[in-house]
C-alpha positions as CSV (number, residue, x, y, z in Angstrom):
1,X,0.0,0.0,0.0
2,X,1.3,3.4,-0.9
3,X,1.3,5.6,2.2
4,X,-0.1,9.1,1.3
5,X,-0.4,10.6,4.8
6,X,1.1,10.3,8.2
7,X,-1.9,8.7,9.9
8,X,-1.7,5.6,7.6
9,X,1.5,4.5,9.4
10,X,-0.5,3.7,12.5
11,X,-2.4,0.8,11.0
12,X,0.9,-0.6,9.5
13,X,2.6,-0.4,12.9
14,X,-0.4,-2.2,14.6
15,X,0.1,-5.1,12.2
16,X,3.8,-5.3,12.7
17,X,4.3,-4.7,16.4
18,X,3.6,-7.1,19.3
19,X,0.3,-6.1,21.0
20,X,2.1,-4.9,24.2
21,X,4.4,-2.6,22.3
22,X,1.7,-1.2,20.0
23,X,-0.7,-0.5,22.9
24,X,2.1,1.2,24.8
25,X,2.7,3.6,22.0
26,X,-0.9,4.1,20.9
27,X,-2.9,4.3,24.2
28,X,-3.7,7.2,26.4
29,X,-4.9,7.5,30.0
30,X,-8.1,6.1,31.5
31,X,-11.1,6.9,29.1
32,X,-8.8,8.2,26.5
33,X,-11.0,11.3,26.0
34,X,-8.0,13.6,25.8
35,X,-6.3,11.2,23.4
36,X,-9.2,11.6,20.9
37,X,-9.6,15.3,21.7
38,X,-6.0,16.0,20.8
39,X,-6.9,15.2,17.2
40,X,-10.6,16.3,17.1
41,X,-9.9,19.8,18.4
42,X,-7.9,20.6,15.3
43,X,-10.9,19.8,13.2
44,X,-12.9,22.6,14.9
45,X,-10.5,25.3,13.7
46,X,-11.2,26.6,10.2
47,X,-9.1,28.6,7.7
48,X,-9.6,32.1,6.4
49,X,-7.4,31.9,3.4
50,X,-6.2,35.0,1.5
51,X,-6.1,34.9,-2.3
52,X,-4.3,36.5,-5.2
53,X,-1.0,36.6,-3.5
54,X,2.2,35.5,-5.3
55,X,3.1,32.2,-3.6
56,X,5.7,31.0,-6.2
57,X,8.4,31.1,-3.5
58,X,7.7,29.9,0.1
59,X,10.2,30.1,2.9
60,X,9.5,27.7,5.8
61,X,12.9,28.2,7.6
62,X,12.9,29.3,11.2
63,X,15.2,29.9,14.1
64,X,14.6,28.0,17.4
65,X,16.8,29.1,20.4
66,X,19.3,30.4,17.9
67,X,19.4,27.3,15.7
68,X,18.4,27.6,12.1
69,X,15.9,24.9,11.0
70,X,14.4,24.0,7.6
71,X,10.9,24.1,9.1
72,X,9.0,24.5,12.4
73,X,8.3,20.8,12.6
74,X,10.4,19.0,15.2
75,X,10.6,15.5,16.8
76,X,9.2,15.1,20.3
77,X,10.7,12.7,22.9
78,X,9.3,9.2,22.7
79,X,10.6,6.4,24.9
80,X,12.1,3.1,24.0
81,X,12.2,3.4,20.2
82,X,14.1,0.1,19.7
83,X,10.8,-1.6,20.6
84,X,9.5,-0.2,17.3
85,X,12.6,-1.0,15.2
86,X,16.1,-2.4,15.8
87,X,17.7,1.0,14.8
88,X,15.5,2.8,17.2
89,X,16.7,6.3,18.2
90,X,19.7,6.0,15.7
91,X,17.2,6.0,12.8
92,X,15.2,8.9,14.2
93,X,18.4,11.0,14.8
94,X,19.6,10.5,11.3
95,X,16.1,11.2,9.8
96,X,15.8,14.5,11.8
97,X,19.3,15.6,10.8
98,X,18.7,14.8,7.1
99,X,15.5,16.9,7.3
100,X,17.3,19.8,8.9
101,X,15.3,19.7,12.1
102,X,15.6,18.9,15.9
103,X,15.3,15.5,17.5
104,X,14.5,15.4,21.2
105,X,15.9,12.3,22.9
106,X,13.9,10.7,25.7
107,X,15.5,10.0,29.1
108,X,14.0,6.6,28.7
109,X,15.6,6.0,25.3
110,X,17.0,2.6,24.3
111,X,20.0,4.3,22.9
112,X,22.3,6.5,25.1
113,X,23.1,10.2,24.5
114,X,26.6,9.2,23.4
115,X,25.2,6.6,20.9
116,X,22.8,9.1,19.4
117,X,25.6,11.7,19.2
118,X,27.7,9.1,17.3
119,X,25.2,9.0,14.4
120,X,26.7,12.3,13.1
121,X,25.9,16.0,13.2
122,X,22.4,17.3,14.1
123,X,20.6,19.6,16.5
124,X,19.4,17.5,19.4
125,X,17.5,18.3,22.6
126,X,17.4,16.1,25.7
127,X,14.2,15.3,27.5
128,X,14.8,15.0,31.3
129,X,12.8,13.2,34.0
130,X,14.0,14.1,37.4
131,X,15.0,11.1,39.5
132,X,15.0,11.0,43.3
133,X,18.8,10.7,43.2
134,X,19.9,14.1,42.1
135,X,23.4,12.8,41.4
136,X,21.9,10.7,38.6
137,X,20.2,13.7,37.2
138,X,23.4,15.9,37.3
139,X,25.4,13.1,35.7
140,X,22.9,12.7,32.9
141,X,22.7,16.4,32.2
142,X,26.5,16.6,32.0
143,X,26.6,13.6,29.7
144,X,24.0,15.2,27.4
145,X,25.9,18.5,27.3
146,X,29.2,16.7,26.5
147,X,27.5,14.7,23.8
148,X,26.6,18.0,22.1
149,X,22.9,18.3,23.0
150,X,21.7,21.8,22.8
151,X,18.7,22.1,25.3
152,X,16.9,20.3,28.0
153,X,13.2,19.6,27.7
154,X,12.2,19.2,31.3
155,X,9.1,17.1,31.6
156,X,7.0,18.5,34.5
157,X,3.6,16.7,34.2
158,X,4.8,13.2,35.5
159,X,5.2,13.2,39.3
160,X,3.3,9.9,39.0
161,X,2.5,8.0,35.8
162,X,-1.0,8.4,34.4
163,X,-3.3,5.3,34.5
164,X,-2.8,3.7,31.2
165,X,-5.1,0.8,31.3
166,X,-3.7,-1.0,28.2
167,X,-0.3,-1.2,29.9
168,X,-2.0,-2.6,33.1
169,X,-3.8,-5.3,31.0
170,X,-0.7,-6.2,29.1
171,X,1.6,-6.1,32.2
172,X,3.8,-3.8,30.2
173,X,7.5,-4.1,30.7
174,X,10.6,-3.4,28.6
175,X,11.5,-6.4,26.5
176,X,14.4,-8.4,28.1
177,X,16.8,-7.7,25.3
178,X,16.5,-3.9,25.8
179,X,17.5,-1.5,28.5
180,X,17.0,2.2,29.3
181,X,20.5,2.9,27.9
182,X,21.1,6.2,29.7
183,X,20.8,4.5,33.0
184,X,22.6,1.2,32.2
185,X,25.7,1.8,34.3
186,X,23.6,3.1,37.2
187,X,21.6,-0.1,37.9
188,X,18.5,1.8,36.8
189,X,18.3,0.6,33.2
190,X,16.1,-2.5,33.8
191,X,12.4,-2.5,34.4
192,X,11.0,-5.2,36.6
193,X,7.8,-7.1,35.8
194,X,4.9,-6.0,38.0
195,X,1.4,-7.0,38.8
196,X,0.2,-4.0,36.7
197,X,2.4,-1.8,34.5
198,X,6.1,-2.3,34.9
199,X,6.7,1.3,33.8
200,X,4.3,2.7,36.4
201,X,6.2,0.7,39.1
202,X,9.5,1.9,37.8
203,X,8.3,5.6,37.9
204,X,6.9,5.2,41.4
205,X,10.3,3.9,42.6
206,X,12.5,6.4,40.8
207,X,10.9,9.6,39.8
208,X,10.9,12.5,42.3
209,X,7.4,13.5,43.3
210,X,8.7,16.5,45.2
211,X,9.7,18.2,41.9
212,X,8.8,21.9,42.1
213,X,9.7,25.3,40.6
214,X,12.9,25.6,42.7
215,X,14.2,22.6,40.8
216,X,13.9,24.4,37.5
217,X,16.2,27.0,39.0
218,X,18.5,24.2,40.4
219,X,18.9,22.8,36.9
220,X,20.2,26.1,35.7
221,X,23.0,25.9,38.2
222,X,24.3,22.6,36.8
223,X,24.0,23.3,33.0
224,X,24.4,26.1,30.5
225,X,21.9,24.5,28.2
226,X,18.6,26.4,27.9
227,X,15.7,24.7,29.7
228,X,12.3,24.2,28.0
229,X,9.5,23.4,30.4
230,X,7.4,20.6,28.9
231,X,3.9,20.0,30.1
232,X,2.4,23.5,30.6
233,X,-1.2,24.0,29.7
234,X,-2.3,27.1,31.8
235,X,-1.5,30.8,31.9
236,X,-0.6,30.6,35.6
237,X,2.1,28.0,35.1
238,X,3.4,29.9,32.0
239,X,4.1,32.9,34.2
240,X,5.7,30.8,36.9
241,X,7.9,29.0,34.3
242,X,9.1,32.3,32.9
243,X,9.8,33.6,36.5
244,X,11.8,30.4,37.1
245,X,14.0,31.1,34.1
246,X,12.6,28.8,31.5
247,X,14.0,29.5,28.0
248,X,10.8,28.3,26.4
249,X,7.6,26.4,27.0
250,X,6.2,23.2,25.4
251,X,2.4,23.1,25.6
252,X,1.9,19.4,26.2
253,X,-0.5,16.9,27.9
254,X,2.0,14.1,27.5
255,X,0.3,12.7,24.5
256,X,-2.9,12.4,26.6
257,X,-1.1,9.8,28.7
258,X,-1.2,11.5,32.1
259,X,-4.4,13.3,33.3
260,X,-7.4,12.5,31.2
261,X,-10.0,15.3,30.5
262,X,-7.4,18.0,30.2
263,X,-7.9,20.1,27.1
264,X,-6.3,19.2,23.8
265,X,-3.0,21.0,23.5
266,X,-4.2,23.1,20.5
267,X,-7.1,24.3,22.8
268,X,-4.6,25.3,25.6
269,X,-2.1,26.9,23.3
270,X,-3.5,30.4,22.9
271,X,-3.9,30.9,26.7
272,X,-0.2,30.0,27.1
273,X,0.9,32.2,24.2
274,X,-1.0,35.2,25.7
275,X,0.5,34.7,29.1
276,X,4.0,34.4,27.7
277,X,3.6,37.8,26.1
278,X,6.4,37.1,23.6
279,X,9.0,36.7,26.4
280,X,9.9,33.1,25.5
281,X,9.0,30.9,22.5
282,X,6.0,28.6,23.0
283,X,5.8,25.2,21.2
284,X,3.0,22.8,20.7
285,X,3.3,19.0,21.3
286,X,0.3,16.7,20.8
287,X,-2.1,15.6,18.1
288,X,-0.3,17.0,15.0
289,X,-0.9,14.7,12.0
290,X,-1.3,17.1,9.1
291,X,0.4,20.1,7.6
292,X,-2.8,22.0,8.2
293,X,-2.4,21.3,12.0
294,X,1.1,22.9,11.9
295,X,-0.4,26.0,10.3
296,X,-3.2,26.2,12.8
297,X,-0.7,26.0,15.7
298,X,1.5,28.7,14.3
299,X,-1.6,30.9,13.6
300,X,-2.4,30.6,17.4
301,X,1.1,31.8,18.3
302,X,3.3,28.6,18.4
303,X,6.9,29.0,17.3
304,X,7.0,25.4,16.2
305,X,5.5,22.0,16.8
306,X,6.7,18.6,18.0
307,X,5.5,15.2,16.7
308,X,5.7,12.0,18.7
309,X,3.5,9.0,17.7
310,X,3.9,9.5,14.0
311,X,7.7,9.0,14.5
312,X,7.3,5.6,16.3
313,X,4.6,4.3,14.0
314,X,6.6,5.2,10.9
315,X,9.7,3.8,12.5
316,X,7.9,0.5,13.1
317,X,6.7,0.5,9.5
318,X,9.8,1.5,7.6
319,X,12.6,2.3,9.9
320,X,14.6,5.4,9.1
321,X,13.0,5.8,5.7
322,X,9.6,5.9,7.4
323,X,10.6,8.7,9.7
324,X,12.1,10.6,6.8
325,X,8.8,10.2,4.9
326,X,6.7,11.5,7.8
327,X,8.8,14.6,8.1
328,X,8.7,15.1,4.3
329,X,4.9,14.6,4.1
330,X,4.2,17.1,6.9
331,X,6.6,19.5,5.3
332,X,4.9,19.2,1.9
333,X,1.4,19.6,3.4
334,X,2.5,22.5,5.5
335,X,4.0,24.3,2.5
336,X,0.8,23.7,0.5
337,X,-1.3,25.0,3.4
338,X,0.8,28.2,3.4
339,X,0.4,28.6,-0.3
340,X,-3.3,28.1,-0.3
341,X,-3.6,30.5,2.7
342,X,-1.6,33.2,0.9
343,X,1.5,33.1,3.2
344,X,5.0,33.0,1.8
345,X,6.9,33.0,5.1
346,X,6.2,32.0,8.7
347,X,5.9,35.5,10.0
348,X,3.0,36.1,7.5
349,X,0.9,33.4,9.3
350,X,-1.4,35.4,11.6
351,X,-4.4,34.8,13.9
352,X,-6.6,36.3,11.1
353,X,-5.9,33.2,8.9
354,X,-8.0,31.0,11.2
355,X,-11.4,31.1,13.0
356,X,-12.0,29.2,16.2
357,X,-15.2,28.4,18.1
358,X,-14.2,30.8,20.9
359,X,-13.8,33.8,18.5
360,X,-16.4,36.6,18.8
361,X,-18.7,36.5,15.8
362,X,-17.4,38.8,13.0
363,X,-19.7,41.8,12.4
364,X,-21.9,41.5,9.3
365,X,-23.9,44.4,7.8
366,X,-27.5,44.2,8.9
367,X,-29.7,42.9,6.1
368,X,-32.0,45.5,4.4
369,X,-35.7,44.9,4.9
């Protein structure tokens, strides 16, 4: 079957992957309302395209934290990619580099920061979970910095793991031939089997529930890398993140895997953008499957977007080539959306190019009687 859009990779991945692995990647928390809403919410935002504009040349390049990218589409951290394909994070790193964009490596990767760095040049961010043992955290951050990683994406919405019922049913654990490579030498790389989700038990044992705003400041004392706070969905927390010295904010609900019935990230985005007041860049993570979604996020004020599940599903289907295709398809669709909306550069994408359900009705002249 010829794959013509990003979503089609999910069905291929479902056929190829063991049920436990597919369910781990695909499922959300509890009733999975937010999981569906992350997608459905995009469908309720409509375009107001402008016409008769010369769109023969379109520039999608952008600068994120000082790094020049070919497009505002980046790769989100997704854990344990070697469950999807033997090349795992290596393939994702090479695909991102070839596309001229950023890959974010998960703390819980099945390839270490050093191994990913060895794949060649590329702009890479490191996603950080804060463990109870701060020496582990400090060691990991220093290793990422030495390996040439450019920023920390600090995940702040996971003091405990959300209730992912598919993982409980499947007694999810990391396959025995894989380890969490960044923690291998620290006796933290293995995940024990449990009566429910092995990952939930691992998180309960290792992740620091006392994590607070002062820790965002502490992180800045141990690294020169800019810190993006990932998992913000309210104006209040946006202001606190900026006060704490965050270099940017990633609007994320953890792929709908933490607290169910939080809004879709595209619904939370504008509130966060308004609260940030342009002081730091705001990014969107969650639910993006089309170039039209990318445009809508930028129209609502995002500086760029991150994709997660499309990466692991395409990786499962076609390895590195699959990830390259996903990035290319989204790029092509986004370019077409810009052209058909009358925008030739990212700065031309404005709030006036879309209409949302919370917009005030536009004034229309009263009909003559």
